[in-house]
C-alpha positions as CSV (number, residue, x, y, z in Angstrom):
1,M,-15.8,45.4,60.0
2,R,-12.1,44.5,60.4
3,R,-12.6,41.0,60.4
4,L,-14.8,41.2,57.4
5,V,-12.0,42.7,55.1
6,P,-9.4,39.7,55.4
7,W,-12.7,37.7,54.6
8,L,-13.6,39.7,51.6
9,A,-9.7,39.3,50.5
10,M,-9.9,35.7,50.8
11,I,-12.8,35.1,48.5
12,C,-11.7,37.7,46.1
13,L,-8.5,35.8,46.0
14,G,-10.1,32.2,45.9
15,G,-12.4,33.4,43.0
16,F,-9.1,34.8,40.8
17,C,-7.7,31.5,41.4
18,V,-10.7,29.5,40.3
19,V,-11.0,32.1,37.1
20,S,-7.4,31.1,36.3
21,A,-7.5,27.9,36.8
22,V,-10.6,27.9,34.2
23,Q,-9.0,29.8,31.8
24,A,-5.8,28.0,32.0
25,W,-7.4,24.7,31.6
26,P,-7.8,23.2,28.3
27,E,-11.4,23.1,26.6
28,E,-10.1,19.7,25.3
29,D,-7.4,17.3,25.0
30,P,-4.3,19.1,22.9
31,D,-3.7,18.7,19.5
32,P,-0.6,16.9,18.6
33,P,1.9,19.5,17.2
34,P,2.2,19.5,13.3
35,T,5.2,17.3,11.9
36,V,5.6,18.8,8.7
37,R,7.9,21.9,7.5
38,P,6.5,24.3,5.2
39,A,8.0,23.5,1.8
40,A,9.6,26.8,1.3
41,R,11.8,26.0,4.0
42,L,12.7,22.4,2.2
43,P,15.5,22.0,-0.6
44,A,15.0,22.0,-4.0
45,L,14.5,18.7,-5.4
46,P,18.1,17.9,-7.7
47,G,17.7,18.6,-11.2
48,K,20.0,15.6,-12.0
49,K,21.0,12.4,-9.6
50,A,17.7,13.1,-7.7
51,P,16.7,10.4,-4.7
52,R,14.5,8.2,-5.1
53,L,11.3,9.3,-3.6
54,D,9.2,7.5,-1.4
55,Y,6.2,9.7,-1.6
56,A,5.1,12.7,-2.5
57,V,2.4,15.1,-1.3
58,L,0.7,18.6,-1.9
59,Y,0.2,20.2,1.8
60,D,1.8,22.8,3.8
61,P,0.7,23.6,7.2
62,G,-1.0,27.1,7.7
63,V,-1.7,27.6,4.3
64,I,-4.5,24.7,3.9
65,R,-7.5,27.4,3.3
66,E,-5.8,29.5,1.5
67,P,-7.5,30.3,-1.9
68,A,-7.8,27.2,-4.5
69,A,-6.2,30.0,-7.3
70,A,-2.4,30.0,-5.4
71,H,0.1,27.5,-6.3
72,Y,2.1,25.3,-4.1
73,S,5.5,23.0,-4.3
74,W,4.9,19.6,-4.1
75,R,6.6,18.3,-0.9
76,A,8.6,14.9,-1.5
77,G,10.2,12.5,0.6
78,S,12.3,9.1,1.0
79,G,12.2,6.6,3.4
80,S,15.3,7.5,4.9
81,G,13.4,10.6,6.7
82,Q,14.8,13.4,3.8
83,E,12.3,15.7,2.0
84,W,12.6,18.2,-0.9
85,R,10.1,20.5,-2.7
86,I,9.2,20.3,-6.3
87,E,8.6,23.6,-8.0
88,D,7.5,22.7,-11.7
89,A,5.1,20.5,-10.6
90,L,1.7,22.2,-11.2
91,G,-0.2,22.2,-7.4
92,F,-3.5,23.4,-6.1
93,V,-5.3,22.9,-2.5
94,P,-9.0,23.3,-2.2
95,K,-10.6,25.7,-0.5
96,D,-12.0,23.7,2.0
97,G,-8.6,22.3,3.2
98,G,-9.7,19.2,1.5
99,Q,-7.7,16.5,-0.1
100,A,-4.7,18.0,-2.5
101,V,-6.5,17.2,-6.1
102,S,-3.6,18.0,-8.3
103,P,-2.2,15.4,-10.5
104,L,1.3,13.6,-9.6
105,A,2.3,10.3,-9.5
106,I,5.8,8.2,-8.3
107,S,6.7,4.9,-10.2
108,D,7.0,1.9,-7.9
109,D,10.6,1.9,-8.5
110,G,10.7,5.7,-6.7
111,R,13.0,6.9,-10.1
112,R,9.9,8.7,-12.3
113,L,7.6,11.4,-11.8
114,A,4.7,11.8,-13.8
115,Y,3.3,15.2,-13.4
116,L,1.6,18.1,-15.3
117,R,4.4,20.8,-15.7
118,R,3.4,24.2,-14.1
119,S,4.9,26.4,-17.5
120,D,2.7,25.0,-19.8
121,R,0.4,22.5,-18.1
122,A,1.7,19.7,-20.4
123,L,2.0,16.1,-19.1
124,V,5.7,14.8,-18.7
125,V,7.5,12.2,-17.2
126,K,11.0,12.6,-15.6
127,D,13.3,10.4,-14.8
128,L,15.0,11.5,-11.4
129,A,18.0,9.8,-11.9
130,G,19.1,11.5,-15.4
131,G,16.8,14.7,-15.1
132,A,15.2,14.5,-18.5
133,A,11.6,15.1,-18.8
134,K,10.0,13.7,-21.6
135,R,6.3,14.8,-23.0
136,I,3.6,12.5,-23.2
137,S,0.6,13.0,-25.7
138,T,-2.5,11.4,-24.7
139,R,-5.9,11.2,-26.4
140,V,-7.6,12.1,-22.9
141,Y,-5.8,15.0,-21.8
142,R,-4.9,18.0,-23.3
143,P,-2.8,21.3,-21.7
144,G,-5.9,23.5,-21.7
145,D,-7.9,21.0,-20.0
146,D,-9.1,21.6,-16.0
147,P,-6.0,19.8,-14.0
148,W,-8.6,19.2,-11.3
149,N,-10.3,16.8,-13.0
150,V,-7.2,14.9,-13.9
151,E,-5.4,11.8,-12.5
152,L,-2.1,10.0,-12.9
153,A,-0.6,6.8,-11.5
154,F,2.1,4.4,-12.7
155,Q,1.3,0.4,-13.1
156,G,3.1,-2.8,-13.4
157,D,6.8,-2.5,-13.6
158,S,6.5,0.8,-13.9
159,E,6.7,1.3,-17.4
160,L,2.9,1.7,-17.9
161,L,1.1,5.3,-17.1
162,F,-2.8,5.4,-16.2
163,V,-3.9,8.8,-17.3
164,W,-7.8,9.7,-16.1
165,N,-9.5,12.5,-17.0
166,A,-13.1,13.2,-16.3
167,D,-14.1,14.8,-19.4
168,R,-12.1,12.7,-21.7
169,G,-12.0,9.1,-20.1
170,S,-8.8,7.1,-19.1
171,E,-5.9,5.5,-20.9
172,L,-2.9,3.1,-20.1
173,I,0.1,3.9,-22.1
174,D,3.2,2.1,-22.7
175,L,6.2,4.3,-22.1
176,S,8.3,1.9,-24.0
177,S,6.1,1.2,-26.9
178,K,4.0,4.3,-27.2
179,A,1.2,2.1,-26.9
180,R,-2.3,3.1,-25.8
181,F,-5.3,1.4,-24.4
182,R,-8.7,2.6,-23.4
183,V,-9.5,1.2,-20.2
184,G,-12.7,2.6,-19.1
185,V,-12.3,3.1,-15.7
186,E,-12.7,6.1,-13.1
187,F,-9.8,6.1,-11.2
188,A,-6.4,4.7,-11.1
189,S,-7.5,2.1,-7.9
190,D,-9.8,0.5,-10.4
191,L,-6.8,-0.5,-12.5
192,L,-5.7,-3.2,-10.4
193,D,-3.2,-4.6,-12.6
194,A,-1.7,-4.0,-15.9
195,R,1.5,-5.7,-17.9
196,A,3.2,-3.9,-20.7
197,D,3.8,-5.0,-24.2
198,G,-0.1,-5.7,-24.2
199,G,-0.1,-8.4,-21.2
200,R,-3.1,-8.9,-19.0
201,V,-5.2,-6.2,-17.3
202,S,-7.4,-6.2,-14.6
203,V,-10.2,-4.0,-13.5
204,V,-12.9,-3.2,-11.3
205,T,-16.0,-1.9,-12.6
206,G,-18.9,-1.3,-10.2
207,K,-18.7,-4.5,-7.9
208,E,-17.4,-6.9,-10.8
209,L,-13.7,-8.0,-11.4
210,R,-12.9,-7.8,-15.0
211,V,-10.0,-9.1,-17.1
212,R,-8.2,-9.1,-20.2
213,E,-5.8,-11.6,-21.1
214,N,-4.4,-9.0,-23.5
215,W,-5.1,-5.3,-24.8
216,K,-6.7,-6.6,-27.9
217,S,-9.2,-9.5,-26.2
218,P,-12.2,-8.4,-24.7
219,F,-13.1,-8.4,-20.8
220,T,-14.5,-10.8,-18.9
221,V,-16.0,-11.3,-16.0
222,A,-13.5,-13.0,-13.2
223,Q,-15.7,-12.5,-10.2
224,R,-18.9,-10.9,-9.2
225,E,-19.4,-9.7,-5.7
226,G,-22.7,-11.2,-3.7
227,D,-25.1,-9.1,-2.1
228,A,-24.1,-10.6,1.2
229,E,-20.4,-9.4,1.3
230,D,-19.1,-6.1,1.9
231,D,-17.9,-4.1,-1.2
232,T,-14.0,-5.1,-0.8
233,H,-11.5,-3.9,-3.1
234,P,-9.2,-6.6,-4.4
235,V,-5.0,-6.4,-5.2
236,V,-3.3,-8.5,-7.5
237,L,-0.6,-10.6,-6.5
238,G,1.0,-12.5,-9.9
239,D,-1.9,-14.8,-11.2
240,E,-4.2,-14.2,-8.3
241,A,-6.5,-11.3,-7.5
242,V,-7.0,-11.0,-3.5
243,S,-9.6,-9.7,-1.2
244,V,-10.8,-9.7,2.0
245,V,-14.4,-10.8,2.9
246,R,-16.4,-9.7,6.0
247,L,-19.0,-12.3,7.0
248,G,-21.8,-11.8,9.9
249,D,-22.9,-8.6,11.7
250,M,-21.5,-6.4,14.4
251,E,-21.7,-8.5,17.1
252,N,-20.1,-11.7,15.4
253,L,-17.3,-10.7,13.0
254,R,-15.4,-13.2,10.7
255,Y,-13.2,-12.3,8.2
256,Q,-12.0,-14.7,4.8
257,L,-9.6,-13.8,2.6
258,K,-10.9,-14.7,-1.0
259,S,-8.4,-15.7,-3.8
260,V,-9.3,-15.6,-7.7
261,D,-7.2,-17.4,-9.6
262,L,-6.9,-15.4,-13.1
263,R,-4.8,-18.3,-15.0
264,H,-8.1,-20.5,-15.8
265,P,-10.7,-19.5,-18.0
266,A,-13.5,-20.3,-15.3
267,H,-11.3,-18.0,-12.7
268,R,-11.8,-20.0,-9.8
269,V,-12.4,-18.8,-6.6
270,T,-11.1,-20.0,-2.9
271,S,-11.8,-18.4,0.2
272,A,-10.2,-19.0,3.6
273,N,-10.7,-18.0,7.1
274,L,-8.5,-15.2,8.6
275,A,-7.0,-16.0,11.9
276,L,-7.0,-12.3,13.6
277,P,-6.0,-11.5,16.9
278,Y,-9.5,-10.3,18.0
279,D,-12.8,-8.7,15.8
280,L,-12.1,-5.7,14.3
281,E,-14.7,-3.2,12.2
282,T,-12.9,-2.7,8.9
283,V,-10.2,-5.3,7.6
284,N,-8.8,-4.5,3.9
285,A,-6.3,-5.9,1.6
286,I,-4.5,-2.8,0.2
287,R,-1.4,-3.8,-1.6
288,P,0.8,-6.9,-2.7
289,L,3.9,-7.6,-1.3
290,G,6.1,-9.5,-3.9
291,R,4.1,-12.4,-5.2
292,D,3.1,-14.3,-2.2
293,S,2.1,-12.1,0.5
294,V,-0.4,-9.3,0.9
295,L,-0.6,-6.2,3.2
296,L,-3.9,-6.0,5.7
297,R,-5.0,-3.0,6.9
298,A,-7.2,-3.4,10.2
299,E,-9.1,-0.8,11.7
300,R,-11.4,0.1,14.9
301,S,-12.8,3.2,14.5
302,R,-15.0,5.7,16.1
303,T,-13.5,9.1,16.1
304,W,-10.8,8.2,13.7
305,P,-8.4,10.7,11.8
306,D,-10.8,10.5,8.5
307,H,-13.0,12.2,9.9
308,G,-10.7,15.1,11.2
309,Y,-10.0,14.8,14.6
310,P,-6.9,13.2,16.2
311,P,-7.3,9.4,17.3
312,G,-8.7,8.7,20.9
313,P,-8.1,5.7,23.2
314,C,-10.7,3.5,21.3
315,D,-9.4,4.1,17.3
316,W,-6.2,2.7,16.1
317,E,-4.9,1.2,13.0
318,E,-3.0,-2.2,12.7
319,F,-1.4,-3.9,9.5
320,Y,-0.7,-7.9,8.8
321,I,1.0,-9.2,6.3
322,V,-0.5,-12.3,5.4
323,N,1.4,-15.5,3.1
324,L,-0.6,-16.6,1.0
325,K,1.3,-20.1,0.6
326,T,1.4,-21.0,3.9
327,G,-1.6,-18.9,5.6
328,A,0.7,-17.5,8.4
329,I,-0.1,-13.8,9.4
330,R,2.4,-11.4,11.1
331,W,1.9,-8.7,12.9
332,A,3.6,-5.6,10.8
333,D,5.3,-2.4,11.9
334,Y,4.2,-0.4,8.9
335,R,4.7,3.7,9.2
336,A,2.5,5.3,6.9
337,A,3.2,9.2,5.5
338,E,1.1,10.7,7.8
339,I,0.1,14.8,7.5
340,W,-0.7,16.9,10.0
341,G,-2.8,20.1,9.4
342,A,-3.2,23.3,10.4
343,E,-3.5,23.6,14.5
344,G,-2.4,20.2,14.5
345,K,-5.6,18.4,13.2
346,H,-4.6,15.6,11.6
347,I,-5.2,15.3,7.8
348,K,-6.3,12.1,5.7
349,R,-3.8,10.7,3.7
350,Q,-3.1,12.2,0.6
351,A,-4.4,10.3,-2.4
352,Y,-0.9,10.7,-4.0
353,A,1.3,9.2,-1.3
354,R,3.3,6.2,-1.3
355,D,3.4,4.6,2.1
356,F,6.8,3.0,3.2
357,V,7.6,-1.0,3.3
358,P,6.1,-2.5,6.1
359,K,8.7,-4.5,8.4
360,P,6.7,-8.1,9.6
361,I,7.6,-8.8,13.2
362,T,7.5,-12.4,14.8
363,E,5.6,-11.4,17.8
364,R,2.8,-8.7,17.8
365,P,3.5,-6.1,20.6
366,V,1.1,-6.0,23.9
367,P,-1.7,-3.8,23.4
368,A,-1.9,-1.1,26.1
369,Q,-4.3,-1.1,28.6
370,D,-6.4,1.5,26.8
371,R,-6.5,-0.8,24.1
372,E,-7.7,-3.7,25.8
373,R,-10.5,-1.4,27.5
374,C,-12.0,-0.8,24.1
375,L,-12.1,-4.6,22.6
């Protein structure tokens, strides 16, 4: 009996250690910690002499699943890392924790804000440097309309404001001349390029690239996507529309950079092979860089954050800068405006976030071992 007692004590102690270890061991890899502060703790955006803004997101950790009727402050930031809250802009968060859909836009130069004013839901454009907020009249939005169905975006040289309303259509407004133009596209991303003073307008409708030389001329079809090509989305650089076309299947991927010359009536189309370092699942042209270069986003994904999971060892995205004149490709250090959701879960980048300017790097960093294992 005396020998049995120590054995029982050892067995109980071992069992207790095993249970404690199982409880302490995480069920899955820990999520990265949230990287944003609540908007209530941020300083208010100055009414006058406000700084240049690079992005604006409607998100706060811990309140993403609050009722949709609640109002939340926009958080805006600059490339220097500073953030402010915007109180007078209307802001709602969906019940299901999805992307914020409240309308707000930042101009290309970071000096103008377009939003629906919280007090009266009027459409206004605010000059950040001077502080003046001008009410903008448009045929496609009225203060009584449902703000969930409205989208705003600046175009061209930031003198043009795009307004889309699911119930009333879309309109392009020249903020200087007050001219209005019915565009006929559903989202800001479908309006590729527009120039002030009635200049050329390029849009995507379905799988067609359409061009108007001025606001009064009819649209002409510049390029119609073929059945064998991916449904690519072009960007406009000066007088060219550039997109990426994937050829082949998943076992033998090959990408071409397609350029459509918009200066000629025939809209000449040329293609060039992209010398990427290895096969990637998705490559897209996402934004112009000046008039001669374009930024490409390359993705390799299995549990990519867009699906609600933190990135794993076989998931990553890379960015490349392509010079259209020389064909040179450089890897880009591209810091996007990343937002982490409740419990550290990665939230898809907001539709209204402006990404930071990429920095080209001569030599691409050597991939980590886990990346090489996934190639």
